C-alpha positions in Angstrom: 0.0 0.0 0.2 1.4 3.6 -1.3 2.3 6.3 1.6 -0.8 8.4 -0.3 -3.2 5.9 0.3 -2.3 5.0 4.2 -2.4 9.2 4.7 -5.7 9.5 2.7 -7.1 6.1 4.4 -6.1 8.0 8.3 -7.8 11.3 7.5 -10.7 9.4 5.9 -10.9 7.6 9.6 -10.4 10.7 11.7 -13.0 12.6 9.8 -15.9 10.1 9.8 -15.2 9.9 13.8 -16.5 13.8 13.4 -20.3 12.0 13.0 -19.9 10.1 16.4 -19.2 14.2 17.9 -22.6 15.4 16.6 -24.7 12.9 17.8 -22.6 13.6 21.5 -24.9 15.1 24.4 -22.0 15.8 26.7 -18.9 17.8 27.1 -16.7 15.3 29.0 -18.1 12.4 26.1 -16.9 14.9 23.2 -13.5 15.7 24.9 -12.6 12.2 25.6 -13.7 11.1 22.2 -11.3 13.6 20.5 -8.6 13.0 22.9 -8.6 9.4 21.8 -8.5 10.3 18.3 -5.8 13.2 19.1 -3.8 10.0 21.1 -4.3 7.3 18.2 -2.7 10.0 15.6 0.0 11.7 17.8 1.4 8.3 19.4 0.3 5.2 17.2 1.3 6.3 14.0 5.2 6.6 13.2 5.1 7.8 9.9 6.1 12.0 10.4 3.9 12.8 6.7 0.7 10.0 8.0 0.9 11.6 11.4 1.3 15.5 10.3 -2.1 14.5 8.0 -3.7 12.9 10.5 -3.4 15.9 13.1 -3.8 18.5 10.2 -7.2 16.7 9.8 -8.2 16.5 13.7 -8.4 20.4 13.6 -11.8 21.4 12.0 -13.4 18.3 14.3 -11.7 19.9 17.3 -13.0 23.5 16.1 -16.6 22.3 15.9 -16.3 21.4 19.3 -15.2 24.3 20.5 -18.1 26.0 19.0 -20.2 23.5 20.4 -19.3 24.7 23.6 -19.0 28.2 23.8 -17.5 29.4 27.2 -16.0 26.0 27.6 -12.2 26.0 28.5 -11.8 22.3 27.6 -12.9 21.9 24.1 -10.4 25.1 23.4 -7.7 23.3 25.3 -7.9 20.6 23.3 -8.1 22.5 20.0 -4.7 23.7 21.1 -3.1 20.7 21.9 -4.2 19.6 18.0 -2.8 22.5 16.7 0.3 22.4 18.8 1.1 18.2 18.2 0.5 19.4 14.3 3.3 22.6 14.9 5.1 19.9 16.4 5.2 17.5 13.8 5.5 19.6 10.9 8.3 21.5 12.5 10.3 24.0 10.4 8.9 27.9 9.9 5.8 26.6 8.1 4.6 25.9 11.3 4.2 29.0 12.5 1.1 29.8 12.2 -0.5 26.7 13.5 1.9 27.4 16.5 0.5 30.9 17.0 -2.9 29.6 16.7 -2.4 26.8 19.5 -1.5 30.4 21.5 -4.5 32.2 21.1 -6.4 29.2 22.1 -4.9 28.5 24.9 -4.7 31.9 26.0 -8.5 32.3 25.6 -8.9 29.1 27.7 -6.8 30.4 30.7 -9.1 33.7 30.5 -11.8 31.1 31.4 -10.3 29.1 33.7 -6.7 28.4 34.3 -6.9 25.1 36.1 -9.1 23.4 33.6 -8.3 19.7 33.0 -5.7 20.4 35.7 -3.7 23.3 34.5 -3.4 22.2 30.6 -3.5 25.0 29.0 -0.4 26.6 31.4 1.4 23.7 30.7 0.6 23.2 26.8 1.1 27.4 26.7 4.7 26.5 28.5 5.8 24.3 26.6 4.6 26.4 23.2 7.5 29.6 24.7 9.7 26.9 25.3 10.6 25.4 22.0 9.1 28.2 19.2 12.0 30.2 18.4 12.3 33.7 19.6 12.0 37.0 18.9 12.4 38.1 15.8 11.3 34.7 14.2 9.1 33.8 16.9 7.2 34.2 20.4 9.1 31.8 22.2 10.5 32.9 25.5 12.4 31.0 28.1 11.1 33.0 31.3 7.5 32.9 30.2 7.9 29.4 29.7 8.8 28.9 33.3 6.1 30.7 34.3 3.5 28.8 33.1 5.3 25.7 33.2 5.2 26.2 37.3 1.9 27.3 37.2 0.8 24.1 35.6 2.6 21.7 38.4 0.9 24.3 41.2 -2.4 23.2 39.6 -1.4 19.5 39.4 1.4 18.8 41.9 1.4 15.1 40.6 0.1 15.1 37.1 2.0 13.1 34.1 2.0 15.7 31.7 2.7 19.0 34.1 5.8 17.1 35.4 7.0 15.6 32.5 6.6 19.2 30.7 8.5 21.0 33.4 11.1 17.9 33.5 11.9 18.4 30.3 12.3 22.1 30.2 14.1 22.1 33.2 16.9 19.1 31.9 17.2 21.6 28.9 18.2 24.5 30.9 20.9 23.2 32.8 19.3 21.4 35.4 19.5 17.9 35.0 19.0 16.7 38.6 15.5 19.1 38.9 14.5 17.4 35.5 15.2 14.2 36.3 13.3 14.6 39.6 10.1 15.5 38.1 10.2 13.1 35.3 10.5 10.4 38.2 7.4 12.1 39.5 5.6 11.9 36.4 6.3 8.2 36.0 4.3 8.2 39.3 1.3 9.3 37.7 -1.8 6.8 37.0 -3.3 5.7 34.2 -6.4 7.9 33.5 -9.2 6.3 32.7 -10.2 6.4 28.9 -6.8 7.8 28.3 -4.7 4.9 28.0 -2.8 5.4 24.7 -2.0 8.6 25.9 -0.7 8.1 29.0 1.1 4.7 27.6 2.7 7.0 25.0 3.5 9.7 27.5 5.0 7.4 30.1 7.3 6.2 27.0 8.4 9.6 26.2 9.4 10.1 30.1 11.1 6.8 30.3 13.2 7.5 27.1 14.2 11.0 28.6 14.8 9.6 32.2 17.4 7.2 30.2 18.9 9.9 27.8 19.6 12.2 31.2 20.7 9.3 33.5 23.4 7.9 30.7 24.8 11.8 30.5 24.7 11.8 34.8 
């Protein structure tokens, strides 16, 4: 099977789930369905081109969710995660537009409820500021990144994502012991019901980074 056909099949499968989204009756159910589709695209697709296409296909579905539940932070957070994951997978300057869209969505979510989904908007926005190039190319800012990631940990002190993100940031900024400490805490987090794929994928990232840091030290 050619790569083009695999990409098309993945996109069609993700778009087909939009019908189920339209029929859902609760915010929690709709958000969980989007989380699961995102986890499949982000962690289960190893080919980068196919992963980029799959994440791009999720963008209109994520936006529809934000429109379905106006003035709620959770859909905005997940729309932002879809865009930021797409930007990360795509890479390069061509991904900057998606990163800016994600920043706007996270900022809107924080304005509504900064603590929604255990501070996920704070953590995700912090990662953007940490990884996007700084001025004049992009909006990256290490100081803002640290402030946001620390707020995310305060909102979710035992969370896998919050500890992974700040652990990665600290390790990348000359604080390897601090990074290892947070990464070890991330591994202690319990698997969240309905998010097994995402948690497994994140746990693998945590273990890989820990192994790398320990090998250095």
